[in-house]
C-alpha positions, 0 to 999 in steps of 0.5 A: 725915937724918944727925945734924943733920937731922930724922928722918922724921916718918913713924915711928909704928905703930898698927892699920890697916884699909883702907876704900878700894879703887881701882885707878886710878893717879896721872897727871901731871895729878894732882900730890901732894906728895913725902914730906919724907924723899925731898925731902931724902935722895933723888936723883930717878930722872930725874937722871943719875948723877954722874960726879964724886960718889959716890952711895950706893944703898939697896936695900930688902930685901923678904921673899920678893921676890928680895932674897937672890938680889940680895944674893948677886950683889952679893957675887959682884961684890965691891962694898962692901955695908953689910948685916946681917953686916958688923958681926959678921964678924970682930968689928967690932961695936965699931969706931969708924970705917967701914971696908970689908974682904974677909974671905975673899979667897982664896975670895970677893970679898965686901966688907963695910962694918963695920955692921949696918943690919938694925935701928934700933940698928945704923942709928943706930950706922952714922950715928954712924960716918958711913956715907954721908959716908964714901963707902965703901959702894956699896950699903946693904941694909936691911929698914927703908927709911924709917928708914934713909933718914931717918937715914943720908942728908941734903941733902948726901949724897943717895942712890939708892933701889932696890927689887925687887918681887914680886906682893903675893899671890904674895909672901904665898903664898910667905911662908905656905909658907916660914915652915912650914919655915924653922927658921932664921927668928925668924918660923918657924911650924910650926903653919901646916902644919896650916892651909889657905891659905884659913884663913891668908889670913882670919886670920894673913895680916892682920899682913902686909897692905899690907906694902909701903905701910906700910913706905914710909909708916912707919906702919900707920894712914894716910889716902888723901892720905898713900897718894897722897903715897907713890905720887908719892914712888915715881914720882919717886924709886924705881928699881923692879925686878921679881922676874919680870924679875930680870936686867933689873932688876939691869942697871938697878940696875947702871946707876944705880950706875955698875957697868960689868958689860960691861967687867969680867970678874968682873962678867960671870962673876957675871952668867953664874953667876946668869942663864946665858948669852945662849942662856937656858940657865940654870935658874930655881930656886925655893928653896922650891917650893909650890902656886900660887894662881890669880887668882879663887880664894877665896884670891886674892880674900881676899888681894887685898881685904886688900892692896888698897893694896899691889895699887894700888902694884904696878900703879904699879910695873908702869907705872914698870918700863916707863917707867923703861927709857928714863930709866935707859939 
């Protein structure tokens, strides 16, 4: 939570090797306790957005899951975004108060908050400046969900949690091919061009195994009880979207953030630009085309076994994507 509140107790790191694989999902008849930070810092999905109070949304940017596209869309909307570049555009690193600014008003509606929430140091600085209490940010976009929640929000300034998810195996396969060519990334791996996907799946992929679960829990080594606690946290507090259902996911995020796209010409133009007209004429593009992996193939089976907890989480997210529609609209 913020300065006077306890930071999440789930901030540890160690090695983790999954031992249990069960595809059963939580049900309402199997209640589990909720993560401490979620109870303190988040608004439940089934609670109607406030019409009188500002509610800051936090979007977890998961690599290779549509997060970059979503970020570009909200920049097009012109909503106030706290992400990586706000502290660095026009040299705002040393600001002593939170401001929102539009750096290129003649060319873009992009509106930044003057912080960098892509790393722990930047998140702590944003807390010290009072990012969430300032109510200047519509959405915070970060790759560090549990740390950002436990640091920036508190019982007096609860937030909405948004996540856009891709099938775990498809995400890892995309990552494998992407990092072979992504010279601009710190994790660029040109040597993988000489490695088959099956070889990579058996060796190099282990550092990304169960990536989603470990990020939410905040540590690599966890018990089955902690996993079930995390699943119930997702069920109660996370507004979920699917990369394969991007337009519908964005509409739900907009509803949660009280963005009235239908009565705003600029918003409507952005939705058409990203998703096309109602006749479905837009062309879906993959910025890094690569071979597909078929379910049941050796590569698929290796990755599925290594990422058994992420697979279980993804099943829950598919279930929630169906049930949350009636809650959100």
